[in-house]
PDB file of N, CA, C and O in Angstrom:
ATOM      1  N   MET A   1      22.531 -14.460   6.885  1.00  0.00           N
ATOM      2  CA  MET A   1      23.436 -13.353   6.552  1.00  0.00           C
ATOM      3  C   MET A   1      22.807 -12.064   6.773  1.00  0.00           C
ATOM      4  O   MET A   1      21.658 -11.850   6.384  1.00  0.00           O
ATOM      5  N   LYS A   2      23.538 -11.156   7.408  1.00  0.00           N
ATOM      6  CA  LYS A   2      22.895  -9.791   7.723  1.00  0.00           C
ATOM      7  C   LYS A   2      22.811  -8.992   6.493  1.00  0.00           C
ATOM      8  O   LYS A   2      23.642  -9.100   5.591  1.00  0.00           O
ATOM      9  N   THR A   3      21.752  -8.144   6.454  1.00  0.00           N
ATOM     10  CA  THR A   3      21.471  -7.293   5.301  1.00  0.00           C
ATOM     11  C   THR A   3      22.691  -6.483   4.874  1.00  0.00           C
ATOM     12  O   THR A   3      22.896  -6.323   3.670  1.00  0.00           O
ATOM     13  N   TYR A   4      23.513  -5.961   5.786  1.00  0.00           N
ATOM     14  CA  TYR A   4      24.769  -5.303   5.423  1.00  0.00           C
ATOM     15  C   TYR A   4      25.674  -6.147   4.610  1.00  0.00           C
ATOM     16  O   TYR A   4      26.217  -5.671   3.613  1.00  0.00           O
ATOM     17  N   ASP A   5      25.864  -7.356   4.975  1.00  0.00           N
ATOM     18  CA  ASP A   5      26.770  -8.229   4.223  1.00  0.00           C
ATOM     19  C   ASP A   5      26.110  -8.637   2.838  1.00  0.00           C
ATOM     20  O   ASP A   5      26.723  -8.757   1.777  1.00  0.00           O
ATOM     21  N   TYR A   6      24.671  -8.839   3.049  1.00  0.00           N
ATOM     22  CA  TYR A   6      24.056  -9.330   1.713  1.00  0.00           C
ATOM     23  C   TYR A   6      24.224  -8.203   0.657  1.00  0.00           C
ATOM     24  O   TYR A   6      24.578  -8.457  -0.495  1.00  0.00           O
ATOM     25  N   LEU A   7      23.942  -6.889   1.119  1.00  0.00           N
ATOM     26  CA  LEU A   7      24.052  -5.842   0.098  1.00  0.00           C
ATOM     27  C   LEU A   7      25.486  -5.828  -0.512  1.00  0.00           C
ATOM     28  O   LEU A   7      25.661  -5.639  -1.716  1.00  0.00           O
ATOM     29  N   LEU A   8      26.497  -6.036   0.363  1.00  0.00           N
ATOM     30  CA  LEU A   8      27.818  -5.830  -0.022  1.00  0.00           C
ATOM     31  C   LEU A   8      28.133  -6.936  -1.020  1.00  0.00           C
ATOM     32  O   LEU A   8      28.805  -6.660  -2.014  1.00  0.00           O
ATOM     33  N   SER A   9      27.661  -8.246  -0.800  1.00  0.00           N
ATOM     34  CA  SER A   9      27.709  -9.398  -1.753  1.00  0.00           C
ATOM     35  C   SER A   9      27.410  -9.063  -3.152  1.00  0.00           C
ATOM     36  O   SER A   9      27.946  -9.615  -4.113  1.00  0.00           O
ATOM     37  N   TYR A  10      26.455  -8.053  -3.227  1.00  0.00           N
ATOM     38  CA  TYR A  10      25.958  -7.669  -4.497  1.00  0.00           C
ATOM     39  C   TYR A  10      26.591  -6.272  -5.033  1.00  0.00           C
ATOM     40  O   TYR A  10      26.214  -5.622  -6.009  1.00  0.00           O
ATOM     41  N   ASN A  11      27.549  -6.010  -4.224  1.00  0.00           N
ATOM     42  CA  ASN A  11      28.282  -4.794  -4.550  1.00  0.00           C
ATOM     43  C   ASN A  11      27.526  -3.540  -4.514  1.00  0.00           C
ATOM     44  O   ASN A  11      27.739  -2.643  -5.330  1.00  0.00           O
ATOM     45  N   ILE A  12      26.604  -3.454  -3.541  1.00  0.00           N
ATOM     46  CA  ILE A  12      25.709  -2.395  -3.298  1.00  0.00           C
ATOM     47  C   ILE A  12      26.209  -1.684  -2.009  1.00  0.00           C
ATOM     48  O   ILE A  12      26.239  -2.300  -0.943  1.00  0.00           O
ATOM     49  N   LYS A  13      26.551  -0.551  -2.096  1.00  0.00           N
ATOM     50  CA  LYS A  13      26.902   0.216  -0.804  1.00  0.00           C
ATOM     51  C   LYS A  13      25.824   0.356   0.127  1.00  0.00           C
ATOM     52  O   LYS A  13      24.823   0.996  -0.195  1.00  0.00           O
ATOM     53  N   PRO A  14      25.948  -0.250   1.392  1.00  0.00           N
ATOM     54  CA  PRO A  14      24.963  -0.407   2.287  1.00  0.00           C
ATOM     55  C   PRO A  14      24.579   0.811   3.209  1.00  0.00           C
ATOM     56  O   PRO A  14      24.921   0.893   4.389  1.00  0.00           O
ATOM     57  N   SER A  15      23.822   1.756   2.529  1.00  0.00           N
ATOM     58  CA  SER A  15      23.490   2.892   3.342  1.00  0.00           C
ATOM     59  C   SER A  15      22.414   2.536   4.377  1.00  0.00           C
ATOM     60  O   SER A  15      21.880   1.427   4.355  1.00  0.00           O
ATOM     61  N   VAL A  16      22.102   3.447   5.259  1.00  0.00           N
ATOM     62  CA  VAL A  16      21.050   3.364   6.268  1.00  0.00           C
ATOM     63  C   VAL A  16      19.677   3.168   5.481  1.00  0.00           C
ATOM     64  O   VAL A  16      18.907   2.307   5.907  1.00  0.00           O
ATOM     65  N   GLN A  17      19.334   3.890   4.392  1.00  0.00           N
ATOM     66  CA  GLN A  17      18.259   3.724   3.725  1.00  0.00           C
ATOM     67  C   GLN A  17      18.115   2.292   3.099  1.00  0.00           C
ATOM     68  O   GLN A  17      17.180   1.531   3.349  1.00  0.00           O
ATOM     69  N   ARG A  18      19.117   2.034   2.286  1.00  0.00           N
ATOM     70  CA  ARG A  18      19.078   0.735   1.634  1.00  0.00           C
ATOM     71  C   ARG A  18      18.968  -0.464   2.522  1.00  0.00           C
ATOM     72  O   ARG A  18      18.286  -1.434   2.190  1.00  0.00           O
ATOM     73  N   ILE A  19      19.678  -0.405   3.725  1.00  0.00           N
ATOM     74  CA  ILE A  19      19.364  -1.424   4.669  1.00  0.00           C
ATOM     75  C   ILE A  19      18.107  -1.600   5.038  1.00  0.00           C
ATOM     76  O   ILE A  19      17.567  -2.700   4.927  1.00  0.00           O
ATOM     77  N   ALA A  20      17.391  -0.373   5.596  1.00  0.00           N
ATOM     78  CA  ALA A  20      16.041  -0.355   5.946  1.00  0.00           C
ATOM     79  C   ALA A  20      15.004  -0.911   4.925  1.00  0.00           C
ATOM     80  O   ALA A  20      14.113  -1.700   5.241  1.00  0.00           O
ATOM     81  N   ILE A  21      15.222  -0.383   3.571  1.00  0.00           N
ATOM     82  CA  ILE A  21      14.294  -0.880   2.551  1.00  0.00           C
ATOM     83  C   ILE A  21      14.600  -2.439   2.325  1.00  0.00           C
ATOM     84  O   ILE A  21      13.627  -3.172   2.146  1.00  0.00           O
ATOM     85  N   MET A  22      15.800  -2.956   2.321  1.00  0.00           N
ATOM     86  CA  MET A  22      15.987  -4.363   2.137  1.00  0.00           C
ATOM     87  C   MET A  22      15.249  -5.128   3.399  1.00  0.00           C
ATOM     88  O   MET A  22      14.442  -6.036   3.200  1.00  0.00           O
ATOM     89  N   ASP A  23      15.599  -4.676   4.695  1.00  0.00           N
ATOM     90  CA  ASP A  23      14.780  -5.261   5.578  1.00  0.00           C
ATOM     91  C   ASP A  23      13.395  -5.312   5.590  1.00  0.00           C
ATOM     92  O   ASP A  23      12.809  -6.327   5.966  1.00  0.00           O
ATOM     93  N   TYR A  24      12.784  -4.265   5.196  1.00  0.00           N
ATOM     94  CA  TYR A  24      11.449  -4.142   5.013  1.00  0.00           C
ATOM     95  C   TYR A  24      10.947  -5.101   3.839  1.00  0.00           C
ATOM     96  O   TYR A  24       9.851  -5.654   3.934  1.00  0.00           O
ATOM     97  N   LEU A  25      11.687  -5.267   2.845  1.00  0.00           N
ATOM     98  CA  LEU A  25      11.405  -6.264   1.876  1.00  0.00           C
ATOM     99  C   LEU A  25      11.367  -7.658   2.231  1.00  0.00           C
ATOM    100  O   LEU A  25      10.532  -8.469   1.830  1.00  0.00           O
ATOM    101  N   LEU A  26      12.397  -7.896   3.066  1.00  0.00           N
ATOM    102  CA  LEU A  26      12.501  -9.279   3.457  1.00  0.00           C
ATOM    103  C   LEU A  26      11.497  -9.618   4.603  1.00  0.00           C
ATOM    104  O   LEU A  26      11.245 -10.817   4.723  1.00  0.00           O
ATOM    105  N   ALA A  27      10.902  -8.781   5.438  1.00  0.00           N
ATOM    106  CA  ALA A  27       9.951  -8.934   6.573  1.00  0.00           C
ATOM    107  C   ALA A  27       8.505  -8.946   5.887  1.00  0.00           C
ATOM    108  O   ALA A  27       7.524  -9.419   6.460  1.00  0.00           O
ATOM    109  N   HIS A  28       8.469  -8.436   4.733  1.00  0.00           N
ATOM    110  CA  HIS A  28       7.078  -8.339   4.097  1.00  0.00           C
ATOM    111  C   HIS A  28       7.006  -9.232   2.822  1.00  0.00           C
ATOM    112  O   HIS A  28       7.580  -8.835   1.808  1.00  0.00           O
ATOM    113  N   LYS A  29       6.343 -10.399   2.815  1.00  0.00           N
ATOM    114  CA  LYS A  29       6.377 -11.160   1.578  1.00  0.00           C
ATOM    115  C   LYS A  29       5.336 -10.864   0.644  1.00  0.00           C
ATOM    116  O   LYS A  29       4.852 -11.736  -0.077  1.00  0.00           O
ATOM    117  N   THR A  30       4.950  -9.590   0.626  1.00  0.00           N
ATOM    118  CA  THR A  30       3.922  -9.082  -0.321  1.00  0.00           C
ATOM    119  C   THR A  30       4.686  -8.319  -1.628  1.00  0.00           C
ATOM    120  O   THR A  30       5.898  -8.432  -1.815  1.00  0.00           O
ATOM    121  N   HIS A  31       3.934  -7.652  -2.363  1.00  0.00           N
ATOM    122  CA  HIS A  31       4.531  -6.877  -3.365  1.00  0.00           C
ATOM    123  C   HIS A  31       4.177  -5.508  -3.122  1.00  0.00           C
ATOM    124  O   HIS A  31       3.340  -5.000  -3.868  1.00  0.00           O
ATOM    125  N   PRO A  32       4.712  -4.792  -2.142  1.00  0.00           N
ATOM    126  CA  PRO A  32       4.552  -3.472  -1.761  1.00  0.00           C
ATOM    127  C   PRO A  32       4.832  -2.427  -2.864  1.00  0.00           C
ATOM    128  O   PRO A  32       5.678  -2.582  -3.744  1.00  0.00           O
ATOM    129  N   CYS A  33       4.063  -1.387  -2.731  1.00  0.00           N
ATOM    130  CA  CYS A  33       4.296  -0.213  -3.797  1.00  0.00           C
ATOM    131  C   CYS A  33       5.334   0.768  -3.043  1.00  0.00           C
ATOM    132  O   CYS A  33       5.546   0.665  -1.835  1.00  0.00           O
ATOM    133  N   ILE A  34       5.866   1.581  -3.737  1.00  0.00           N
ATOM    134  CA  ILE A  34       6.785   2.649  -2.987  1.00  0.00           C
ATOM    135  C   ILE A  34       6.193   3.378  -2.065  1.00  0.00           C
ATOM    136  O   ILE A  34       6.895   3.759  -1.129  1.00  0.00           O
ATOM    137  N   ASP A  35       4.814   3.739  -2.097  1.00  0.00           N
ATOM    138  CA  ASP A  35       4.277   4.420  -1.078  1.00  0.00           C
ATOM    139  C   ASP A  35       4.106   3.642   0.168  1.00  0.00           C
ATOM    140  O   ASP A  35       4.188   4.256   1.231  1.00  0.00           O
ATOM    141  N   GLU A  36       3.878   2.372   0.175  1.00  0.00           N
ATOM    142  CA  GLU A  36       3.934   1.558   1.324  1.00  0.00           C
ATOM    143  C   GLU A  36       5.066   1.473   2.018  1.00  0.00           C
ATOM    144  O   GLU A  36       5.110   1.646   3.236  1.00  0.00           O
ATOM    145  N   ILE A  37       6.237   1.155   1.171  1.00  0.00           N
ATOM    146  CA  ILE A  37       7.537   1.238   1.890  1.00  0.00           C
ATOM    147  C   ILE A  37       7.930   2.551   2.401  1.00  0.00           C
ATOM    148  O   ILE A  37       8.488   2.588   3.497  1.00  0.00           O
ATOM    149  N   TYR A  38       7.716   3.632   1.757  1.00  0.00           N
ATOM    150  CA  TYR A  38       7.867   4.915   2.204  1.00  0.00           C
ATOM    151  C   TYR A  38       7.213   5.272   3.612  1.00  0.00           C
ATOM    152  O   TYR A  38       7.854   5.771   4.537  1.00  0.00           O
ATOM    153  N   MET A  39       5.874   4.959   3.660  1.00  0.00           N
ATOM    154  CA  MET A  39       5.126   5.244   4.790  1.00  0.00           C
ATOM    155  C   MET A  39       5.437   4.413   5.917  1.00  0.00           C
ATOM    156  O   MET A  39       5.192   4.792   7.062  1.00  0.00           O
ATOM    157  N   ALA A  40       5.997   3.226   5.646  1.00  0.00           N
ATOM    158  CA  ALA A  40       6.424   2.260   6.803  1.00  0.00           C
ATOM    159  C   ALA A  40       7.891   2.814   7.313  1.00  0.00           C
ATOM    160  O   ALA A  40       8.276   2.552   8.452  1.00  0.00           O
ATOM    161  N   LEU A  41       8.551   3.463   6.556  1.00  0.00           N
ATOM    162  CA  LEU A  41       9.855   3.772   7.005  1.00  0.00           C
ATOM    163  C   LEU A  41      10.151   5.161   7.357  1.00  0.00           C
ATOM    164  O   LEU A  41      11.151   5.422   8.024  1.00  0.00           O
ATOM    165  N   CYS A  42       9.310   6.112   6.933  1.00  0.00           N
ATOM    166  CA  CYS A  42       9.582   7.521   6.936  1.00  0.00           C
ATOM    167  C   CYS A  42       9.687   8.115   8.325  1.00  0.00           C
ATOM    168  O   CYS A  42      10.464   9.047   8.532  1.00  0.00           O
ATOM    169  N   ASP A  43       8.913   7.594   9.306  1.00  0.00           N
ATOM    170  CA  ASP A  43       8.940   8.011  10.734  1.00  0.00           C
ATOM    171  C   ASP A  43      10.332   7.696  11.267  1.00  0.00           C
ATOM    172  O   ASP A  43      10.910   8.529  11.965  1.00  0.00           O
ATOM    173  N   ASP A  44      10.901   6.510  10.959  1.00  0.00           N
ATOM    174  CA  ASP A  44      12.306   6.222  11.573  1.00  0.00           C
ATOM    175  C   ASP A  44      13.402   6.810  10.756  1.00  0.00           C
ATOM    176  O   ASP A  44      14.489   7.062  11.274  1.00  0.00           O
ATOM    177  N   ILE A  45      13.159   7.038   9.497  1.00  0.00           N
ATOM    178  CA  ILE A  45      14.101   7.674   8.807  1.00  0.00           C
ATOM    179  C   ILE A  45      13.621   8.962   8.108  1.00  0.00           C
ATOM    180  O   ILE A  45      13.184   8.906   6.959  1.00  0.00           O
ATOM    181  N   PRO A  46      13.701  10.154   8.809  1.00  0.00           N
ATOM    182  CA  PRO A  46      13.059  11.337   8.356  1.00  0.00           C
ATOM    183  C   PRO A  46      13.599  11.887   7.056  1.00  0.00           C
ATOM    184  O   PRO A  46      12.909  12.636   6.364  1.00  0.00           O
ATOM    185  N   THR A  47      14.839  11.520   6.711  1.00  0.00           N
ATOM    186  CA  THR A  47      15.526  12.101   5.360  1.00  0.00           C
ATOM    187  C   THR A  47      15.167  11.219   4.291  1.00  0.00           C
ATOM    188  O   THR A  47      15.571  11.464   3.155  1.00  0.00           O
ATOM    189  N   LEU A  48      14.335  10.057   4.567  1.00  0.00           N
ATOM    190  CA  LEU A  48      13.966   9.076   3.406  1.00  0.00           C
ATOM    191  C   LEU A  48      12.951   9.972   2.512  1.00  0.00           C
ATOM    192  O   LEU A  48      12.139  10.734   3.038  1.00  0.00           O
ATOM    193  N   SER A  49      13.076   9.808   1.125  1.00  0.00           N
ATOM    194  CA  SER A  49      12.113  10.286   0.178  1.00  0.00           C
ATOM    195  C   SER A  49      11.515   9.115  -0.592  1.00  0.00           C
ATOM    196  O   SER A  49      11.998   7.982  -0.595  1.00  0.00           O
ATOM    197  N   LYS A  50      10.386   9.508  -1.264  1.00  0.00           N
ATOM    198  CA  LYS A  50       9.957   8.387  -2.146  1.00  0.00           C
ATOM    199  C   LYS A  50      10.969   8.259  -3.366  1.00  0.00           C
ATOM    200  O   LYS A  50      11.084   7.163  -3.914  1.00  0.00           O
ATOM    201  N   THR A  51      11.614   9.219  -3.751  1.00  0.00           N
ATOM    202  CA  THR A  51      12.735   9.116  -4.850  1.00  0.00           C
ATOM    203  C   THR A  51      13.853   8.129  -4.390  1.00  0.00           C
ATOM    204  O   THR A  51      14.312   7.268  -5.141  1.00  0.00           O
ATOM    205  N   THR A  52      14.256   8.315  -3.103  1.00  0.00           N
ATOM    206  CA  THR A  52      15.144   7.273  -2.664  1.00  0.00           C
ATOM    207  C   THR A  52      14.644   5.835  -2.739  1.00  0.00           C
ATOM    208  O   THR A  52      15.334   4.922  -3.192  1.00  0.00           O
ATOM    209  N   VAL A  53      13.436   5.688  -2.281  1.00  0.00           N
ATOM    210  CA  VAL A  53      12.868   4.260  -2.312  1.00  0.00           C
ATOM    211  C   VAL A  53      12.880   3.899  -3.784  1.00  0.00           C
ATOM    212  O   VAL A  53      13.470   2.882  -4.149  1.00  0.00           O
ATOM    213  N   TYR A  54      12.292   4.640  -4.591  1.00  0.00           N
ATOM    214  CA  TYR A  54      12.316   4.261  -6.015  1.00  0.00           C
ATOM    215  C   TYR A  54      13.513   3.823  -6.615  1.00  0.00           C
ATOM    216  O   TYR A  54      13.588   2.826  -7.333  1.00  0.00           O
ATOM    217  N   ASN A  55      14.576   4.669  -6.280  1.00  0.00           N
ATOM    218  CA  ASN A  55      15.970   4.534  -6.849  1.00  0.00           C
ATOM    219  C   ASN A  55      16.575   3.306  -6.128  1.00  0.00           C
ATOM    220  O   ASN A  55      17.382   2.622  -6.758  1.00  0.00           O
ATOM    221  N   THR A  56      16.271   2.992  -4.941  1.00  0.00           N
ATOM    222  CA  THR A  56      16.972   1.800  -4.284  1.00  0.00           C
ATOM    223  C   THR A  56      16.371   0.572  -4.805  1.00  0.00           C
ATOM    224  O   THR A  56      17.090  -0.404  -5.017  1.00  0.00           O
ATOM    225  N   LEU A  57      14.998   0.534  -5.049  1.00  0.00           N
ATOM    226  CA  LEU A  57      14.325  -0.683  -5.784  1.00  0.00           C
ATOM    227  C   LEU A  57      14.841  -0.800  -7.067  1.00  0.00           C
ATOM    228  O   LEU A  57      15.071  -1.931  -7.497  1.00  0.00           O
ATOM    229  N   LYS A  58      15.048   0.115  -7.706  1.00  0.00           N
ATOM    230  CA  LYS A  58      15.665   0.031  -9.193  1.00  0.00           C
ATOM    231  C   LYS A  58      16.974  -0.519  -9.143  1.00  0.00           C
ATOM    232  O   LYS A  58      17.360  -1.374  -9.940  1.00  0.00           O
ATOM    233  N   LEU A  59      17.745   0.006  -8.121  1.00  0.00           N
ATOM    234  CA  LEU A  59      19.201  -0.560  -7.963  1.00  0.00           C
ATOM    235  C   LEU A  59      19.128  -2.037  -7.629  1.00  0.00           C
ATOM    236  O   LEU A  59      19.802  -2.867  -8.239  1.00  0.00           O
ATOM    237  N   PHE A  60      18.306  -2.342  -6.661  1.00  0.00           N
ATOM    238  CA  PHE A  60      18.239  -3.849  -6.183  1.00  0.00           C
ATOM    239  C   PHE A  60      17.688  -4.700  -7.369  1.00  0.00           C
ATOM    240  O   PHE A  60      18.004  -5.887  -7.443  1.00  0.00           O
ATOM    241  N   ARG A  61      16.905  -4.150  -8.259  1.00  0.00           N
ATOM    242  CA  ARG A  61      16.369  -4.968  -9.432  1.00  0.00           C
ATOM    243  C   ARG A  61      17.493  -5.094 -10.493  1.00  0.00           C
ATOM    244  O   ARG A  61      17.581  -6.115 -11.174  1.00  0.00           O
ATOM    245  N   SER A  62      18.340  -4.068 -10.629  1.00  0.00           N
ATOM    246  CA  SER A  62      19.453  -4.115 -11.683  1.00  0.00           C
ATOM    247  C   SER A  62      20.471  -5.022 -11.145  1.00  0.00           C
ATOM    248  O   SER A  62      21.049  -5.786 -11.917  1.00  0.00           O
ATOM    249  N   GLU A  63      20.757  -5.008  -9.831  1.00  0.00           N
ATOM    250  CA  GLU A  63      21.805  -5.883  -9.344  1.00  0.00           C
ATOM    251  C   GLU A  63      21.338  -7.324  -9.375  1.00  0.00           C
ATOM    252  O   GLU A  63      22.222  -8.170  -9.509  1.00  0.00           O
ATOM    253  N   GLU A  64      20.099  -7.725  -9.273  1.00  0.00           N
ATOM    254  CA  GLU A  64      19.598  -9.056  -9.430  1.00  0.00           C
ATOM    255  C   GLU A  64      19.736  -9.623 -10.661  1.00  0.00           C
ATOM    256  O   GLU A  64      19.653 -10.848 -10.741  1.00  0.00           O
ATOM    257  N   HIS A  65      19.940  -8.933 -11.683  1.00  0.00           N
ATOM    258  CA  HIS A  65      20.047  -9.378 -13.108  1.00  0.00           C
ATOM    259  C   HIS A  65      21.633  -9.402 -13.591  1.00  0.00           C
ATOM    260  O   HIS A  65      22.043 -10.014 -14.577  1.00  0.00           O
ATOM    261  N   THR A  66      22.373  -8.669 -12.760  1.00  0.00           N
ATOM    262  CA  THR A  66      23.788  -8.625 -13.167  1.00  0.00           C
ATOM    263  C   THR A  66      24.728  -9.594 -12.333  1.00  0.00           C
ATOM    264  O   THR A  66      25.893  -9.849 -12.638  1.00  0.00           O
ATOM    265  N   SER A  67      24.078 -10.072 -11.287  1.00  0.00           N
ATOM    266  CA  SER A  67      25.091 -10.879 -10.401  1.00  0.00           C
ATOM    267  C   SER A  67      24.657 -12.268 -10.489  1.00  0.00           C
ATOM    268  O   SER A  67      25.272 -13.146  -9.885  1.00  0.00           O
TER     269      SER A  67
END
């Protein structure tokens, strides 16, 4: 299943940032901190902020428990 469809299946609007963050998490089987995710993605997504990463992870976590 593509990331876009995966996010939709959890009723999460698949923005460019959310797709990139989910792709990062799926590709890295570690427990990365917000700084690691941000640093890995900020060159490709200049509008990305640490707040966006934090809020996206919080959203993913909340959807995990409600679906």
